[in-house]
N, C-alpha and C positions, 0 to 999 in steps of 0.2 A: 599420520599427517599432523603437522604442527598446527598450533592455534592460529598463527598468522595466515597460513594457507587456507585453513578452514573458514576464517572470517572473510578472506578475500573471495573465496568460492561462494559463500552465502551472499555476499554483496552483489556479485555478478548475477546470481540467480534472481535475487530480488529486483535488481535493475532490469533484467530481461523481462520478467513478468510485469513490471510496472510499464515498460514500453509497450508490451503486447496489450495491456489493458487500455492504454491511451489510444492505440491504433484501433482496437475493437470499439471503443467509445466513439471515435470519429466515424467509423463505419455505421454505427447505430444512429448517430446524428444525421448522416447522409440519407439513410433509409427512412428515417422519420420525415425529413424534409421532402423526400421524393414522394412518399405515400400520402402525407397529410398536408404538405405545403405550410405556408405561414398563416395560421389561423389562431383565433383566440383559444381554441381547444388545445392546440399544440403548445402554445405559450403556457397555459395552465399546467399541462403535463410536465413541461420542462422545469417549471418552478417547483412543482411537487416532487420531481425527481432530483432536483439540485439540493434541496434542503437536507435530506438524509445523507447525501454524498458529502456535504460540507461537514456535517456532524461526524461522519465516519473519518474524514480526512483529519479533523482536529484530534480525535481520539487516537487514531493510528499514528499521527505525528507525535503526540505526547508519549505514547507507548514506545515509539522508536527512540525518542530523545532520552527517555529514562531507562528503559529495560536493556537496550543494547549495550550502552557503556557499562552498566553495572554487571551484566552477564559476562561481558568480555573481560572485565577486570578480574572477576573471580576465575574465569577460565585461564587467563594468562598466568595466574599464580597456581595453576594445577589444582584448583579446588572445584572441580566440575560438579561433584555431588551437591555442594553448597550452592553453586550457581543455579542448578536446576531447582533446588528448594526455594531460592529467592525468586526465580522466575515464576 
């Protein structure tokens, strides 16, 4: 399998799991609203839950912006061993 197909396949897998994550998060929010309603406790939980998610999103975004192009540039030049060492 050439590197373009491999990258395209990996992109589809990541996009699929991201979409699944968003759907499951929406279901989680619906369940919280159904069980607990709109109370101060629910608001406190959501704030405490959101802060780590924002930090994770920033770190994951930075990793994606840096690691993926570097890795794919090494892989495109058939230097896979070096790509994995850099990663």
